[in-house]
C-alpha positions as CSV (number, residue, x, y, z in Angstrom):
1,M,-13.5,50.7,-38.8
2,I,-12.2,49.9,-35.4
3,K,-9.5,48.1,-34.9
4,I,-8.8,46.3,-31.9
5,K,-5.6,44.5,-31.3
6,I,-4.5,41.9,-29.0
7,K,-1.1,40.9,-28.1
8,R,-0.2,37.5,-26.3
9,K,3.2,36.7,-25.0
10,K,3.1,32.8,-24.4
11,D,-0.4,32.3,-24.9
12,Y,-1.1,35.2,-21.9
13,I,-3.0,38.4,-23.4
14,V,-0.5,41.1,-22.6
15,E,-1.9,43.7,-24.4
16,F,-5.0,45.1,-25.9
17,S,-5.6,49.0,-27.6
18,A,-8.3,49.9,-30.1
19,E,-7.5,52.5,-32.3
20,G,-10.2,54.4,-35.2
21,H,-13.8,55.0,-35.4
22,A,-17.0,53.5,-36.5
23,H,-18.8,56.2,-37.5
24,Y,-22.2,54.7,-36.6
25,G,-24.4,57.0,-35.9
26,E,-23.4,60.9,-35.2
27,E,-20.8,62.3,-33.1
28,G,-20.8,61.9,-29.4
29,Q,-23.7,59.1,-30.0
30,D,-22.1,56.0,-31.4
31,I,-22.8,53.2,-29.8
32,I,-20.2,51.2,-31.3
33,C,-17.5,53.0,-30.1
34,A,-19.5,53.4,-26.8
35,A,-19.8,49.9,-26.4
36,V,-15.7,49.1,-27.3
37,S,-14.4,52.0,-25.0
38,A,-17.0,50.4,-21.9
39,I,-15.1,46.9,-22.5
40,L,-11.8,48.2,-22.6
41,Q,-12.3,50.8,-20.3
42,T,-13.8,48.0,-17.4
43,A,-10.9,45.5,-18.1
44,A,-7.9,48.4,-17.7
45,F,-9.2,50.1,-15.2
46,G,-10.8,46.5,-13.2
47,L,-7.1,45.3,-13.1
48,I,-5.6,48.5,-11.9
49,N,-8.0,49.1,-9.2
50,Y,-9.7,45.6,-8.4
51,L,-6.8,43.5,-8.7
52,E,-4.5,45.7,-7.9
53,V,-2.2,44.8,-10.7
54,E,0.6,47.2,-12.3
55,A,-0.5,48.2,-16.2
56,E,0.5,50.6,-18.3
57,V,-2.7,52.6,-19.8
58,S,-2.6,55.1,-21.8
59,T,-5.5,57.3,-22.9
60,S,-6.0,59.7,-26.5
61,N,-9.4,60.8,-27.3
62,G,-11.3,58.2,-25.8
63,W,-8.9,55.8,-27.5
64,L,-7.0,52.9,-24.4
65,S,-4.5,51.3,-24.3
66,C,-3.1,48.9,-21.7
67,S,0.5,46.8,-21.3
68,L,1.0,44.5,-18.7
69,D,4.2,42.6,-17.9
70,L,4.4,38.4,-18.9
71,K,4.5,37.9,-15.2
72,T,1.6,39.6,-14.1
73,A,-0.6,38.4,-17.5
74,Q,0.5,35.4,-16.3
75,D,-2.0,34.7,-12.9
76,P,-5.1,33.6,-13.4
77,E,-7.3,36.5,-12.1
78,V,-5.3,38.8,-14.4
79,Q,-6.4,36.0,-17.4
80,A,-10.0,35.8,-16.0
81,V,-10.5,39.6,-16.6
82,L,-8.7,39.8,-19.7
83,G,-10.6,36.6,-21.3
84,A,-13.9,38.7,-20.2
85,M,-12.7,41.3,-22.2
86,L,-12.4,39.8,-25.5
87,A,-15.3,37.4,-24.8
88,G,-17.5,41.1,-25.0
89,V,-15.1,42.5,-27.7
90,R,-16.0,38.9,-29.9
91,E,-19.5,39.3,-29.2
92,T,-19.6,43.1,-30.0
93,V,-17.9,42.4,-33.5
94,K,-20.2,39.7,-34.7
95,E,-23.4,42.4,-34.1
96,Y,-21.1,44.8,-36.2
97,P,-18.5,43.4,-38.3
98,D,-18.3,45.8,-41.2
99,Y,-17.7,48.4,-38.3
100,L,-14.7,46.2,-35.8
101,K,-11.9,44.4,-36.3
102,I,-10.1,42.1,-34.0
103,I,-6.2,41.7,-34.5
104,E,-4.4,39.4,-32.5
105,G,-0.7,38.6,-32.6
106,G,2.4,38.1,-30.5
107,G,2.6,34.2,-31.1
108,N,4.1,32.3,-28.2
109,N,7.0,33.6,-27.9
110,A,8.6,34.8,-24.6
């Protein structure tokens, strides 16, 4: 199962990551892994290359994590990108609930 983690501070998304495998189809042809990777990479690299914000991005074996400081995360354009990412992930979970799980945390603390 792929676990997509969303961390919030003061209701703003400040970090997202994914870990695990869907094991849906043959290795290298897993459409669920590809979908999650595409959604997360588009968000991370959209933030960096399009909005030109500083984000800490790390990748490992096709998986990605991205974190932002709270001030950057509060920008409306940044939240639009992250909101679109979360919408895409949620829709993918609806299609493949046995293979994906979203874990949200962080609450309203600073």
